[in-house]
N, C-alpha and C positions, 0 to 999 in steps of 0.2 A: 504493500499499499504506499510506504514512504518513498519507494523508487518511483511509483506511478505518480505521485504528486510532484516530486522533484522534477520528473520529465516534462510535466505540464507546465511548470513554472519556468523552466529553461526555454520552452518554446514561446513563452510570452515576451522575453526580452527583445528579440529581433522583430517580433510583431509591433511591440510598442514604439520602437525606434522608426519603423517604417510608417506608423500611424501619425507619428509627430512631424515627420517630413510632409506628408500628405495634407495634415491639417494646415500647416503653414502655408504650402503651395496653393491650397484651395483659396486661401484668403487673398492671395497675391494675384489671382487670375483676373478679377475685373479690372478694366481700365482705370487709371487714376488712383488716387488714395483718399484718406479722410480729410487731409489737410486740403487738397485740390477742392473737394466737395464743399469744405467749410468755408473756403475763400470765396467759391461762386456763390454760396448762399448769402455771405456778407455783402458781396457787391449787388445781388439781387435786392436786398433790403436797403441799399443805399448807404450802407456803413463803410468806413475806411478800414482798408486792409493793411495791417502793418506788416510789409514785407520782411522787415527784420525779425520779427516775431515768429513768422512762418518758417524763416530759414533756421532759426534757432530750434524750433520745434522738430523741423526735418532733420536736423543734425542729432537732436537727443534721441530721436526714434530710429535713426539710421536708415531713414527712407530713401536718401540718395546713394546708399551703398547697394552692392549686388545682393541678391535674395539670400544666398548661402551665408553671408555675414550677418544679415538680419536674423536668419534663423540660429546662427551659432550664439548670438547675444541672448536671444529669447530662451533658448534651451539651458544655457549657462547660468542665467538668472534663475531658472526655476529649479534647476538640480542642485546647485551649489549655494544659492542665496534665498531660496523660497520667494524669488521676486517674479510674479506672473506678468509684469509689465504694468503700463499705465493706460488706462482707457482714455483716449483722446476726447471722447465726446463727454464723459462724465467727469473728467479731470479727477479721478480717484483711482487709486491702486486697484487692479483687477481682482486680486485676492480678496479685497473687502467686498467688492460688488458681488462677487460670486457667492462667497459664504454667508452674505446677509440673506440672500434668497434661498440658498440651497437648502437649509434646514426646514423652512416652510413647505418646500416642494417635497422633500422627503416624508414629511409629517403627512401631508395629504395623499400623495400616491402610494406611499409605503402602506398606510393604513388601508387605503381602497384596496391594495392588493391582497393584504391578509383577510379583509372582510370578504373579498371575492372568493378566496379559497375557502374560508369557513362556511360560506353559504353554498358554493357551487358542488364541493366534493360530496356532502351528505345527499344533497338533492339529486346529483348525477348517479350516485350509487343507488338511491331508492328508485329512480327512473329505470335504471338498467335491471335491477332485480324484481321490478313490478312492471315489467314492459307492457304496453297498450293498456295501462289503467287510466283511470280518469286524471290522477295527479301526473302521470307521464305526459299524457296530451297536454295537460295545462302547462307544465314546464317547458315543453317543446314549443308551444305557442309563445310563451315568455321569452324563450331563447331567440326565437326568430325575430320578435319584435326588438328585444335589445340589441340584436347583432345589426339590425337594419336601421336602427336610430342613431344618428351621429351625435357625438357628445354635446357639441355647441348647440345643437337644435333642442335638446333635452333641456340644456341650460337656460335657453331663451324661453322655453315653456314653463319651467319652474320659476324663473324671475317674474314673468307675467302672473303666473298663478299667486305667488306670494304677494305681490303688490297689489293686485286686485281684489284677491279673497281675503288675504290676512293684513293687508296694509303694512307689510314688511319690506324693507330694503334689504336684499340679500347678496348685494355686491360687496366684493371686499372681504378680507379676513378679520378686520378690526373695525370697531366703532370709530367715529371720527377723532375723538380725544385720545385715542390709543395709537393712531397710525404712526406718528412720529415719537411717541414716548418711549423711553428705554424699558427694557423687558422687566416686568415685576410679576407677582402672583396675580394682580388684578388684570394685567394684560393677557396672561396665560388663559385665564377664566374666560375672559372676553373672546379670546380666539376659539376656545371650545363651544362657545355659543354660535360661532358663525362657520365653523369648519365643517359640521355635518352635511351641509347642502352640497358642496363641491365634493366631499366624500362620496355621497350617494350617487351623484352625477357620474363621477369618474369610475365608480365601481360597477354601474349597471352594465356597460358594455363588456367588460372582462367577465363578469359573473355569467352573463349568458353564453359567452363563448366556451368558459370552463365547464359549464353544465354540459354542453354538447360534447365536449372532449372526453370527459369523465364517462358519460354513458356509452358513447361508441366504443371507448378502449375497453370498458368493462364488459360490455356485450361480446366482444371478441374472446376475452379471457374465459367467460363463464361456460364456453362450449369446448373447452380444451379438455384432454384426457385427465391431466392431473386434478382438476376440479371434481370431475365425476369419480375419479379414484378416491380422494378424501372424502367425498360424500359418501360413498359406498363403505368406507370404514368406519362411519357412524360419527364423524367429526360434526360438531354442532354448526348449524347453517351460519349463524351470525359470525362465529369465530372463523369459520372457513372463508366467508366473503371478505372480511376485513384483513385476514393474516396473508392471504395469498393473491387472488386475483386483483383486489383493490391495490394492493402494494405495486403490483406490475402496471396496472392501469395509470398509476400516478407519474410514471416516468416522464410523460411529456412536460408535467409541471416542473420538475427538476430541471429538465434539459433546456427549458426556457427562461431560467433565472437570469441567463446572460443578457437577454433581450429585455427583461423586466427591469434591470437596474438602470439601464440607459433610458428606457421609456418613463421611468420615475421622474427624470428631469425634463425630458422634452416631449413626452406623449400627451401632456395635458395643456398644450400651448393655447390651442382655440378656446378651449373651456376657460382658461385663465384669462384671456383676453375678454371673453363675454361677461365674465363674473368679476373683473377688475381685481384679480388675485396678484398679490406681490410675490410671484414665484419666478423661476428662471426662465421659463419659455418665452414670455414676451420680451424680456430683456435680451435673449439670444437672437430672436427675430430682428430687434431694432438694431442690434450690433452688427447683423448681416447686411441689412439695408444701407446703413450708414458707413459701411467699411471701416468700423472700428477694429482694427486688425488683432490687436492684442486680446481684447475682450472676446471677439468672436472666435479667433484662434484657440484661446484657452477653454472656452465652452466645447468647441468640437473635440478637442484633445481629451477634455475631462469625460465626455460622453463616450468616446471611443475607448478610454481606459476603463471605464466602468463596465463596458460590453466585455472586454477581455478578461478582466477580473470576474465578471458573473460567468463567464464561459467556464473558468477555473472553478468556481464553486459548484456549477452544474456537474462538471466532470467528477468532483469529489463526492457529491451528493449521490449521483448515479452510482459510483463505485460502492458506495455504503449501502444503499438499498437494493442494489442488483450486482452481486458478485461477479455475474458473467461479464460485466464491463471490464474489470480488471484483467481478464484473460485475453482481451483483444488487443 
């Protein structure tokens, strides 16, 4: 097992190196840069552009140097100094901007993922073991509706219903007086009062899909010979179902953890924009459109790194729950 994990970790090193290069090159692909766009915007507004200041900023960020030198400065700062660069639009360190919103994003999407698993797995197991029952048909209908309804559309419906029927404003994660306030127990309690709405909206789509996955995989396992053999030996039905076929049917959940970690940050962008959530998705979109290279590049690198780390976690979990994986 240790050798298996070590081999996976060694594979991560060249992968992350290649990802870091691609992340930086992608940000460099659009013509121009942030300073060019910024100067054009100032001129369009009739403001005076200080060419000396622009030249100083260009020198500071290395925008006049070759791409490989800019990449070297960027990676050297991240690895040796913990410096992810300076956001040219926000005029703040990238590290501060990312970690300010990352915790809120992880709280929403991580909770939604766990809620989805806790709801979808028991319902999917029941639907598979009670095939063609009334509840099975009901859950199948719910799954198709949940899969076919975009998250941002559901967010708009919930906002309209809450405003018209309940007189509530469900936008944002905090009340007005806590938005800029430092963290405190009162601010945390206020967040809990608002977080349940985006939590439900984000969880609906993944719950519906996970129900279908659990049901389909378990139906395949229930017809295999080892299940019939265990049943013929007199093993209790509930113990038989949960100990053997369910354990194998859950392999897709473990194998998709790698995608889930990245989607925790970027997968709720449209919902966050509709609900005015202070999460990372809208900031990433804004950084890409404004060519804020250090902020956008750091986001892309972070998402890719989480995907690679998540894939490692998936491999380890699969090796634990299914020993056959370690033999391949």
